[in-house]
SETOR-329263 format. One record per residue (C-alpha): residue number from 1; residue in three letters; x negated, y, z negated. Coordinates in steps of 0.02 Angstrom, whole numbers, plus 50000, padded with zeros to 5 digits. Last residue first. Layout:
  num  residu     xx     yy     zz
  NUM     ALA      X      Y      Z
...
//
This chain:
  num  residu     xx     yy     zz
   98     GLU  49264  47446  47011
   97     MET  49247  47275  46892
   96     ASN  49084  47204  46831
   95     GLU  49188  47165  46653
   94     SER  49079  47276  46559
   93     LYS  49115  47394  46681
   92     ILE  49285  47412  46651
   91     MET  49251  47405  46454
   90     SER  49167  47567  46469
   89     ILE  49264  47641  46592
   88     ALA  49423  47611  46492
   87     GLU  49355  47682  46321
   86     LEU  49268  47832  46421
   85     LEU  49440  47883  46484
   84     ALA  49523  47858  46308
   83     VAL  49375  47951  46213
   82     GLY  49423  48118  46322
   81     THR  49532  48104  46483
   80     LEU  49652  47971  46565
   79     LEU  49776  47993  46721
   78     ALA  49640  47958  46841
   77     LEU  49647  47770  46770
   76     LYS  49827  47782  46803
   75     GLU  49780  47817  46987
   74     ARG  49639  47704  46983
   73     SER  49738  47559  46938
   72     VAL  49615  47421  46896
   71     GLN  49654  47244  46989
   70     ASN  49599  47063  46902
   69     HIS  49778  47086  46814
   68     ALA  49688  47027  46659
   67     ILE  49565  47166  46675
   66     TRP  49713  47302  46697
   65     ILE  49787  47242  46547
   64     GLN  49607  47251  46459
   63     ALA  49582  47400  46533
   62     LEU  49736  47492  46478
   61     SER  49704  47411  46278
   60     GLU  49533  47500  46292
   59     GLY  49598  47668  46337
   58     CYS  49759  47650  46188
   57     SER  49627  47587  46078
   56     ALA  49530  47739  46107
   55     ARG  49682  47864  46091
   54     ILE  49702  47766  45917
   53     MET  49535  47815  45868
   52     GLU  49540  47986  45932
   51     ASP  49666  48031  45809
   50     THR  49834  48088  45898
   49     LYS  49846  48272  45928
   48     GLU  49767  48275  46089
   47     ASP  49885  48150  46171
   46     ASN  49805  48092  46325
   45     ALA  49799  47911  46261
   44     VAL  49989  47931  46164
   43     THR  50055  47935  46337
   42     LEU  49950  47831  46436
   41     LEU  49977  47694  46314
   40     ALA  50144  47701  46300
   39     ALA  50163  47723  46479
   38     GLU  50084  47545  46514
   37     VAL  50184  47448  46364
   36     ASP  50359  47524  46471
   35     GLU  50280  47436  46624
   34     ASP  50279  47285  46559
   33     GLU  50196  47109  46635
   32     LEU  50028  47124  46527
   31     ILE  50056  47111  46356
   30     TYR  49901  47081  46272
   29     GLY  49819  47258  46260
   28     LEU  49981  47302  46168
   27     ASP  49901  47213  46011
   26     ILE  49772  47347  46029
   25     ALA  49871  47500  46035
   24     ALA  50005  47420  45892
   23     ASP  49836  47427  45780
   22     ASP  49773  47609  45794
   21     ARG  49976  47646  45776
   20     GLU  49972  47549  45615
   19     ALA  49809  47597  45541
   18     ASP  49840  47780  45609
   17     SER  50010  47770  45497
   16     ALA  50158  47799  45556
   15     THR  50252  47971  45556
   14     LYS  50187  48020  45725
   13     ASP  50281  47853  45808
   12     LEU  50241  47823  45971
   11     LEU  50136  47664  45925
   10     ILE  50265  47592  45791
    9     GLU  50411  47609  45924
    8     ILE  50297  47528  46072
    7     LEU  50235  47375  45940
    6     ALA  50434  47353  45917
    5     LEU  50476  47358  46097
    4     THR  50380  47242  46118
    3     HIS  50423  47107  45990
    2     ASN  50586  47154  46038
    1     MET  50719  47195  45893
//
């Protein structure tokens, strides 16, 4: 199985432990050329039934991807809510990107 796909499956698996899902969210922030990664991170970031630690990691990973591309996706940033949005904005500001 593809490593990226395995991480996405763990992130989306609500029966996986919070630690496993959080680790997957963090690891996905290093995979820069896959739209499925961003889609999965956005999905979990906005799932209010998901633990805030995981949602925050999703926001950080999305920001990390955008920073690596040197381009913030304002459309996707606008989709974020709660702690995921706060974490993404915090990372983007720390990199002096607007």
